[in-house]
N, C-alpha and C positions, 0 to 999 in steps of 0.2 A: 167327650164320648159318653153316651148313655147306654147302659146294658139292661136288657129286659129278660125276665124269666119268671115263671109262675112261683108264687109262694105256697108252701114252704120248701118245695124241692130245690128251687134256685137253678133250674135248668129245664130244657125241653128234651124230648127223646124221640128219635125217628129210627126205624129199623135200617134205613139206608145211610143216614148221616151219623147216627149214634147220639151222644149227648151234645147239646149245643145251647148257646144263648144268642139273642138277637142284639145287635148294637147299632147305634146311629152316631154319626159324627157331623159336626159343623163348627165353624168359627162364628163368634159373635162380632158384629161390626155395628157400632152405634146402637147397641142394644137389640139388634136384629140378627137372625140367623142368616148366614151367607156362605157362599163358596163351597157347597157340598161336594162337588166333583173334585175340586182341587184338594180339599181336606181328605176325601176318601183315597185319592191317589197318594197323598203324603203318608197316610196311615199304612197303606199297603206297602209302600216303599220302605217305611221304617220296620214293619214286620218282616219283610223280605231280608232286610239288612241284619235282623236279629236271628235269621235262620229258619223262620217259620215258612210253611208252605202257603202260598198266596195264589188265589184264582181271582184276578181282577176282572170286573165286569162279568162275573160268573153266570148270572141269569137275569133275564128281563122281568121286571114287574111293572105294571101300569102305574104311571105317575102323571098322567096327562093333566090332571086337575091340580097338580102341585104348584104352589107359587114360588118354589125354590129352584135353585140351579141344579137340576138333576136330569141325567140322561135316561133314567128308568132302569138302569142295570145295578145290581147289587154285587158286592165282592165277598169272597169267602176266604177267611184266614183260619188255617188249621193250627190250633194250639194244643199240643200234647198234654 
């Protein structure tokens, strides 16, 4: 997992979402990124098992030019 946020605040802020960071997930296979959808589902399942609120495939973002295994939807995990 990689987490992104601007320095030095280490978070983003939106009046509707509150404080947040952006994260990406994938497994490496033979030195290449793969399995984004499976990895995203696994992360959401793990977060849900830990009691976090999870919105899987929360909203669509265009990834038509992506060479990766992505359906274009992002998931949202609420971490208090």
